[in-house]
C-alpha positions as CSV (number, residue, x, y, z in Angstrom):
1,X,129.0,64.1,112.0
2,X,127.4,65.5,115.2
3,X,128.3,69.1,114.1
4,X,126.5,68.5,110.7
5,X,123.4,67.0,112.5
6,X,123.3,69.9,114.9
7,X,123.5,72.4,112.0
8,X,120.6,70.8,110.2
9,X,118.5,70.9,113.4
10,X,119.4,74.6,114.0
11,X,118.5,75.6,110.4
12,X,115.3,73.7,110.6
13,X,114.3,75.3,113.9
14,X,115.1,78.8,112.5
15,X,112.9,78.4,109.4
16,X,110.1,76.9,111.4
17,X,110.0,79.9,113.8
18,X,110.7,82.7,111.3
19,X,107.8,84.5,109.7
20,X,107.0,87.7,107.9
21,X,104.2,90.2,108.3
22,X,103.3,93.3,106.4
23,X,102.8,96.6,108.3
24,X,100.7,99.4,106.8
25,X,101.2,103.1,107.4
26,X,101.4,106.5,105.8
27,X,104.0,109.0,104.6
28,X,104.7,111.4,107.4
29,X,107.8,113.2,106.2
30,X,110.6,113.7,103.6
31,X,114.3,114.4,103.5
32,X,116.4,115.5,100.5
33,X,120.2,115.8,100.7
34,X,121.8,117.6,97.7
35,X,124.6,116.0,95.8
36,X,128.1,117.3,96.6
37,X,131.7,116.8,95.6
38,X,134.5,116.1,98.1
39,X,138.2,116.7,97.6
40,X,140.3,113.7,98.7
41,X,143.9,114.8,99.2
42,X,146.7,112.7,97.9
43,X,148.9,110.6,100.2
44,X,152.6,110.1,100.3
45,X,153.9,106.7,101.3
46,X,157.6,106.1,102.0
47,X,159.6,103.0,102.6
48,X,163.3,102.4,103.3
49,X,165.2,99.6,101.6
50,X,167.9,97.4,103.2
51,X,170.6,100.0,102.3
52,X,168.8,102.8,104.1
53,X,167.6,104.5,100.9
54,X,164.2,106.2,101.2
55,X,161.8,105.6,98.4
56,X,158.6,107.7,98.3
57,X,155.5,107.6,96.1
58,X,152.8,110.2,96.1
59,X,149.2,109.4,95.2
60,X,147.4,112.3,93.5
61,X,144.4,113.9,95.1
62,X,141.0,113.5,93.4
63,X,137.4,114.6,93.6
64,X,134.8,112.2,94.8
65,X,131.1,112.8,93.8
66,X,128.4,112.0,96.4
67,X,124.9,111.5,94.8
68,X,121.8,113.2,96.0
69,X,119.8,111.2,98.6
70,X,116.0,111.2,98.9
71,X,114.1,109.6,101.7
72,X,110.5,109.4,102.9
73,X,109.5,108.8,106.5
74,X,106.6,106.4,107.0
75,X,104.7,105.6,110.1
76,X,105.3,101.9,109.6
77,X,109.0,101.6,108.8
78,X,110.8,104.9,109.5
79,X,113.1,106.3,106.8
80,X,113.0,104.6,103.4
81,X,115.3,105.7,100.5
82,X,113.4,106.4,97.3
83,X,114.8,106.6,93.7
84,X,111.7,107.1,91.7
85,X,108.2,108.5,91.8
86,X,105.3,106.3,93.0
87,X,104.1,105.7,89.4
88,X,107.7,104.9,88.3
89,X,107.6,107.5,85.5
90,X,110.2,109.8,87.1
91,X,113.7,108.5,88.2
92,X,115.3,110.7,90.8
93,X,118.9,111.8,90.2
94,X,121.3,114.7,91.0
95,X,119.2,117.2,88.9
96,X,115.7,116.4,90.2
97,X,114.4,116.7,92.9
98,X,116.5,119.6,94.2
99,X,114.5,120.3,97.4
100,X,112.5,118.6,100.0
101,X,109.4,120.5,98.7
102,X,109.9,119.0,95.2
103,X,110.3,115.5,96.7
104,X,107.1,116.0,98.8
105,X,105.0,116.5,95.6
106,X,105.6,112.9,94.7
107,X,104.8,111.5,98.1
108,X,102.0,113.6,99.7
109,X,101.4,113.4,103.4
110,X,99.1,110.5,104.2
111,X,100.1,108.5,101.1
112,X,99.6,104.8,102.1
113,X,102.8,102.7,102.7
114,X,103.6,99.1,103.4
115,X,106.7,97.3,104.6
116,X,107.7,93.7,105.3
117,X,109.0,92.8,108.7
118,X,110.6,89.5,109.6
119,X,110.3,88.1,113.1
120,X,111.0,84.9,115.1
121,X,108.4,83.3,117.2
């Protein structure tokens, strides 16, 4: 019972001292990482039964696709991943944008930004 009571007091204290604020800033940089494919080699796993016979299974290798990554750097929250243009009309994918320059056209230097930050008093 004491544990339950202590938990309720702790949770109450946390929510009374936690707060959020909004920081404002601007876009100060961009980063585009192109999509790429990685070859994952197969593995062979072997086990020996009680009679000393070895049994092996081989997992086949495969390609794993890594999607393109686009990030903007803001003065208020550091690097933020982005998946679409500011107006929401263009969704970013592996085909577009293909360069940091193309990404920068959607988030010009100085574009206002805002981010939420949680803190405890």
